[in-house]
C-alpha positions in Angstrom: 58.2 141.6 64.3 59.0 140.6 67.9 55.8 138.4 68.1 57.0 136.5 65.0 60.5 136.1 66.5 59.0 134.8 69.8 56.7 132.4 67.9 59.6 131.0 65.9 61.7 130.7 69.1 58.9 128.7 70.7 58.6 126.4 67.7 62.4 125.9 67.6 62.4 125.0 71.3 59.6 122.5 70.8 61.5 120.9 68.0 64.6 120.7 70.2 62.5 119.1 73.0 60.8 116.7 70.6 61.8 113.2 71.3 64.3 111.3 69.3 63.7 107.9 67.7 65.2 106.0 70.7 68.3 104.8 69.0 70.0 103.6 72.2 66.8 101.9 73.5 66.9 98.2 72.8 64.7 95.1 73.3 66.3 91.9 74.4 64.6 88.8 73.2 61.8 88.1 72.5 62.1 84.6 73.9 59.2 82.3 72.9 58.3 79.1 74.8 55.8 76.6 73.5 54.2 74.6 76.3 51.6 71.9 75.9 48.8 74.4 75.9 50.2 78.0 75.5 52.5 80.2 73.5 54.5 82.2 76.1 56.7 85.2 75.4 59.3 87.1 77.5 61.3 90.2 76.8 63.2 93.0 78.4 63.6 96.7 77.6 66.9 98.6 78.1 66.5 102.3 78.3 69.0 105.0 77.1 70.7 107.5 79.3 68.2 110.3 78.6 65.2 108.2 79.8 67.2 107.0 82.8 68.1 110.5 83.8 64.5 111.6 83.4 63.4 108.9 85.8 66.1 109.8 88.3 64.9 113.4 88.2 61.3 112.4 89.0 59.8 112.5 85.5 57.1 109.8 85.2 57.1 107.4 82.3 54.3 105.3 80.8 55.7 102.5 78.7 53.4 100.2 76.7 54.4 96.7 75.6 52.5 95.0 72.8 53.2 91.2 72.6 51.7 90.0 69.3 51.8 86.7 67.4 51.8 86.7 63.6 51.4 83.9 61.0 54.0 83.9 58.3 52.7 84.1 54.8 55.1 83.9 51.8 53.1 85.7 49.1 51.0 87.9 51.4 51.7 90.2 54.3 52.1 88.4 57.7 48.7 87.8 59.4 48.1 89.2 62.9 46.6 86.4 65.1 46.4 87.6 68.7 48.1 89.9 71.1 48.4 91.3 74.6 48.9 94.9 75.7 50.7 95.6 79.0 51.0 99.2 80.3 53.8 99.9 82.8 53.9 103.2 84.7 57.2 104.3 86.3 57.5 107.1 88.9 60.5 108.0 90.9 60.6 110.5 93.8 64.2 111.7 94.3 63.3 113.5 97.6 61.7 110.5 99.3 64.2 108.2 97.5 61.5 105.7 96.5 60.1 104.5 93.3 56.7 103.3 92.4 55.8 101.1 89.4 52.5 99.7 88.1 51.7 97.1 85.6 48.3 96.7 83.9 47.5 94.0 81.4 43.8 94.7 80.9 42.6 92.5 83.8 45.2 92.8 86.6 46.7 95.9 88.1 49.9 95.4 90.1 51.5 98.3 92.1 54.9 98.0 93.7 57.1 100.3 95.8 60.9 100.1 95.6 63.7 101.6 97.6 66.0 102.2 94.7 65.5 102.9 91.0 67.5 99.9 89.7 65.2 97.3 91.3 62.2 99.1 89.9 63.7 99.2 86.4 64.5 95.5 86.7 60.9 94.6 87.6 59.1 97.2 85.4 61.1 96.8 82.2 60.8 93.0 81.9 57.8 91.1 80.7 57.9 87.4 81.4 55.7 84.5 80.6 53.0 86.4 78.7 50.3 84.0 77.6 49.4 85.0 74.0 47.2 82.2 72.7 46.3 78.6 73.2 48.2 76.3 70.8 45.0 74.5 69.9 43.6 77.7 68.4 46.5 77.9 65.9 46.5 76.2 62.5 49.7 74.3 61.4 52.0 76.9 60.1 55.0 79.1 60.8 54.6 82.0 63.3 56.6 84.6 65.0 56.2 86.9 68.0 56.5 90.7 67.5 57.3 92.9 70.5 56.5 96.6 70.2 57.4 99.0 72.9 56.3 102.7 72.9 56.4 105.6 75.3 54.3 108.7 74.8 55.8 112.1 75.6 54.0 114.3 78.2 50.9 115.5 76.5 50.6 119.1 75.3 47.5 121.1 76.2 44.8 120.4 73.6 44.8 123.8 71.9 48.6 123.8 71.6 48.5 120.2 70.3 46.1 121.3 67.5 48.2 124.2 66.5 51.5 122.3 66.7 50.3 119.1 65.0 53.8 118.4 63.6 55.4 118.0 67.0 55.6 114.2 67.8 53.7 112.9 70.8 55.8 109.7 70.8 58.9 109.6 72.9 60.0 106.3 71.3 58.7 103.3 69.5 60.7 100.2 68.7 59.8 96.8 67.4 61.6 93.4 67.4 60.6 90.0 66.0 61.4 86.6 67.3 62.8 83.9 65.1 60.0 82.0 63.3 58.7 78.8 64.9 56.5 76.1 63.7 53.2 74.8 65.1 52.0 71.4 63.8 53.0 70.3 60.3 54.1 73.0 57.9 52.1 73.2 54.7 
């Protein structure tokens, strides 16, 4: 009977440690700029107190930004056109009092060191001027930019992950759409 009680206690603790939906995490923007050649998007993520405390205590975070453009269809689901994926890794060392952040967009890896956590968060949690697609590749229609930000929880060992398949691996996932904008003449 004690083995069952211990197993139930472990499952209960895992549910308590399982991540919340990220109710206090917000996306500002997205801001869309149409230049002569490109569709550019910018956004910023504001973390909640729990995630900020984790970073202050030295727990690393990997945050993925998806910047996607969709075509608006009235009678059909919106059509995915193109997108970019940007992975930001945030690490803070409370003993050394330094923070390290990386940004990888699939082609370029940028790594920066910071003397304080706030300056790292300002740099790492903002995405500016992301080139999504050339305007010439788009047909005349209405479009919008969707920003999706997600963070995965620390991974469980493989065997435990198979046994506890109901425990969420996602720390948070939020999405926000820009107001629609028009390219060319609208049909």
